N, C-alpha and C positions, 0 to 999 in steps of 0.2 A: 799622472795622467798628462802633462804636458808631452811626454815621448810618447803618447798614444797619438795625442794631437798631430805631432810631428809629423808621424809617420802614416798618417792617415792623409795628412796634405799631401806629402811627398807619394802617395799612392794615386793620386787624382794628375790626370793632364793638365789643366790651367783651369780655373775657377768661373773663369767668365766666358769658358767653352763649354762647360759642364752644363747638361742638363737640371731642370729645376729637381725635377722627381729623382732625378741621380743624387743628387746633393742630400737633398732632405729623409730620402727612405732607403732608396738601394745602395747605394756606395755606403754608409752608415754599416746597413746590417751585410755588407760581402765586407766589408774589415774585420767585423768580430768574427765573420764566418773565416775568414782567411789568418786570423791571431790563434783560431782556434788549430785551425790545419797545418799550421807554417812549421811545425818541427817535424810534419811526417811528409812522407814519399809520393804525396801527393803532387803532380803537374799541373799548370796550366792547360795543357791540351786534354789531361782526363777530365779535367773542370767543365773546359769548353763542350766536350764530350753528352757529359750529362746532362749540362744546359741543353741541351738540344733536344735531350729523351724529354726532357719537361715538357720543352716547346711543343714538339710535337704532338705529347699525350693531351698538350690544351686542345690543340686543333681536332683531333682524336674529340674530346670531350664535348665540343661545342657540336661539332656533327651531330651527338645524340637527342641536342635540342630539347633539352627540359631545363629546368630551374636546378635542379641537383646537378646536371652536367654542365650547367653553364657555375656553378660555387666552385668544383673539382679545375674546370679549365680557367676561373679565375687564381684560383691557388697556383693553380702548376704557370701562370704566366707569371705569378711575383716568384716563384721560385727562380723562373728562368733568368730573371730579368737579375735576380741575386746576384746569380751562379754567372751569367753574360760579363757582373762586374767583375766579379773575383777572378775571373781567371788573371785576365788584364793588370790588376792589381796585386796581386801572388806576383806574377811576371815582372814588375816594376821595383817590388820589395824585393824579391829575390834576386834581380836582375839573370834571371833564366829565361826571357821571353826568345821565342825561334821567330825566324822568318815564315817557317812552316804555320806556326801558331798562329801565326796574323791572318794569316789565309783559311785556314781552317776556322777561326771566331768570326770572320766576315762568310765564310762557306755555312756556317750554322746559322746565320742573320735571315741566310736566303734561306734556307729549309724551313724554318721553323714561320718565316710568312707565308710562303707557300702553305702549309699546312693549315693555319690558320685560315687563310682566306678559301682554301678548301673546303675547310670545315665548316666555315659559316654558309659558303654556296652550298653542301650537303644539306645539312643541319636547318639553314634560315630560311635562305632564298628558293630551297625547293620545297618546303612544307607553308611558304606564303602562299596567300592569296594571289599575287603575281610573280608568278613564277621566273619570268624573263626580268621582267624589270629588274627583281632584286639580285638577279643571277649579275645583268648589266653592271648592277651597282656595287656589285662584288667584285668585279673584277675592274671597273673604274676604281675602285677603293685600295687594292691589290697597287695598279698603277701608281695611282696619287700617294700611296707610302715610299712605294720607290721613289720618285720624283724628290719628293720632299725630304726624303733622308740623304738623296744625291745631293739635294741644294746645298743642305745642311754641313754635308761631310766635305764638301769642296771649298765653303767661305772657312769651315773651321780649320781646314789644314791651310790656305790661303794665308788665314790670320796668325796661325801659328810659326808658318813659315815669316813673317813679316816679326810677329814679336822676339821669335828667339834665332832671327837673323842666320836664317838656315838655307841650304839650296832646296829647292822644291823637294820636300819628303814622296814624292809620287815617283821624280823622277830618277831620285835618291836608289829608292827600292828597287823599282823595274832593272835598273842596271846589277845591284848587288844577288837579285832572282837570276838575271842572265848567268852571274857566274858562279852561284850556289850548282843552276842546272847543267852547266855546261861539265862540272866538276862530278855532279853525279853521277852522267853519265858513261863517266869512266868506271862506274863502282857496279859490280854487279848485283841484282836483288832490287830493294827498296823501290821496289813497282809502284808503288800507289804514290810514295812520295814524290816520284817525276812527275806520276800523270797529273797530279796536284799542282805542281808548280808550272808543269806547262799549259794546263789550264787559263791557270795565272798569269800566265807572261802574253797569251792569246787576247785575253779580257784587258789586259793596262795596255796593249799594243792598241787595241781599238778607243778605249779612253783619250791615249795619246792623239789620235788623228781625228779624235773629237773633237780635243780642245784646240790642237793645232788650225782646225778651221778658224779658229776665234781669233788668232791671236793679233788681230787688227783692232779688237774693241775695246773699249776702256776698260773692262772685266778683265783683260789680263795685260792690261800696260806696267810696263815696271815703275813702281810706287817709290817714293821715299818710306825708308820705313819706320820711322819716329811717327809721319803725318798718318801716313797708314794704320798705325796701331791705335795713335789717337782717336782718331776720326772712326774707326771702325770698334771702338770697345764696349760699347753701348749696342748697337744695331747687331753684333754677333751673339748677344745674350737675348735678343727677338727670335733670332735665325733658331735658337737653339729648342722653341715651343713647336717648330717642325719635324724634332727629331724621333727615332726610332721609339725614345723609352717614352716621350711622351704619350708617342700613339700607345704604344701598349699599355700605358695606365688606364687610358681613354677606356681601351677595349675591355681590363679589369671593372671599369666601374660601371659600364653596360652589361655587362654579363652579371656582375650583382644584382641590378636590379632588371634585368631580363630584358633589354631592348638594343638587340643587336642594329637595329633601325635607325635608332639617333647616332652611333659606332659609324656605320656607312656614310650615313647624310653628312654627318659632322668633315669625316675626314676630306670627304671629296668637295663637298661645298665650301665648309669654314677655312678648311686646311689649305685647298686650293686658294681660295680669296684669299687669306693671308700669304700665302707663298707670293701671287702677284705683287700686293703690295711691296711686301719685303725685297723682292727683286727689282721693282721700278726706285724703291729709296736708295738700295745697294744703287744702283745704277747712277742715280744724281752725285752720293756719296763718292763714288768712284771719279765721277765728272771733276769734281771738286776736292780731289786730293790730288798733291804735288808730286812729280814724278823725279825719278831715281835722278839724283846728279851724275 
């Protein structure tokens, strides 16, 4: 049993940056699934693809706008979340993760999010008493989803960079992808892989330019590693409540009770209010964190 616990812990990123629902629901279930398929030839990328199918199906089910469809959607999102955790856990345990796999995982998340909000728009907003209002709320919820998840991803990556004393993982990965893309261009075939990596490179360059415009702010100054980790250990946990898994879990609950309106209002109002509060607190923490010597 202790061996399983050790393996489970090694399949996680870092406990303080994991979302609560991941730790208590999805990752334990994902770990059991990984143990079952560990000796098979299933790859993390194949699991990513299957998870995306379940996520898209959830969006399709929501579009039918019925109690039965919402239950199917909730179960599909649950399976999507479990499999979405499984690909990374399998890659970490087998040490067979690839750069392309990381891109595919992110790509799948975007596709599933789009499917979910299109489904909500077609199924719920279009059939409500105020279609224009609820379509607007659906669009705002989708934008809020992306912004809130992006904030968590940024601060989680920054925290892990300091905790693990590593070079910015975003800059490091960008250089690795550039080298990989240059090598791929010399090889005939593998067109899909080339297209995916090329799209990712352009996306990453845009991200880098946005980040570089804020280089003089307190959020991007060089911090003392020990002091940064100490002062951010608590707040990074609260950032996780804005993460995608928390949002998906909220959607599962609101699907089961047939109240998609609560999901949209919760994400747009409560989620964004929490994001503003967290951003303000983070700014104050950054201002009082020691600079690198």
